[in-house]
N, C-alpha and C positions, 0 to 999 in steps of 0.2 A: 118576430125573429125570422131571419131569412132561412129558406129551405135549401137553396141551391148552394153547392159546395163553394163555388167561386165567390158568391156573395158573402158567405160566412168568413172566408179568407180576407176579403176586402174590409169587412168590419173589424177584424182583428188588426190588420195593417193600419187602419185609420186610427184605432185606439192607441197603438204604439206611436204613430206619428204625432198625434195630438199631445201625448205626454212629452215627447221630445221638444215640440214647438213651444209648449207651455214653459218647460224648463229654460229654454233659450230666451224667451221673452222675459221671464222672471229675472234671469241673470242680467239682461240689459237694463231692466228697471232698477235693480240693485246698484249696478255701476253708475247709472244716471244719478241716483240719490247720493252716492258717494261723491260724485263729481260736484253736484250742487252744494253739498256740505263743505267740500274743499274750497270752492269759490267763495262761499259765505264766510268762511273762517280765514280768508286771504292766504290760503296755502296754494299759491299759484303754480308752484313747481309740481306739486302732487296733482293738481287739476290738469296741468298740461299732459302729464303721464297718463292720467285716466282718460283724457280725451283721445290720445293715440290708441289706447286699448279699446275704447268704445268705437272708434272709427273701424278698427279691424273686425271687431265683433259684429258691428252693423253690416259691414260688407259681406261677412260670412253668412249672416242671417238672410241677406238678400240672395246670395248664391244658393242657399238651401231652401228658398221660397218660404221662409218664415215671415218675412216682411216684404212689402212692396218697395221697389227701389226709390220711388219718390218719397215715401214715408221715412226711409232711412236717411235720405239726403236732407229732408226737412228737419229731422231730429239733430243731425250732425251740424247743420247750419245754425240751428237755435243754440246749441251748446257752444259752438265756436264763437258766436256773437256775444254770448254771455261771458265767456272767458276774455274776449277782447275788451269788453266794457270794464271788467274787473281790473285788467292790467292798466287801463287808461286812467 
């Protein structure tokens, strides 16, 4: 355990940030699963709406340093191509 006051504060801050980041990542995973299910069931309109929501959430996660920008871009690209193949 840290003895210095600033180190103790940093540990507390890190714990809070970790919980927030975990929640955001969990939300992204849940939305991705919903998107995959919508594509699988050929509900393309729902999938399109979910893709828009995911795009916004991924960009927000990048701005809050939850995800790396290339990782978010890769995920979005993968989902977009999956939707495109389903529409074709």
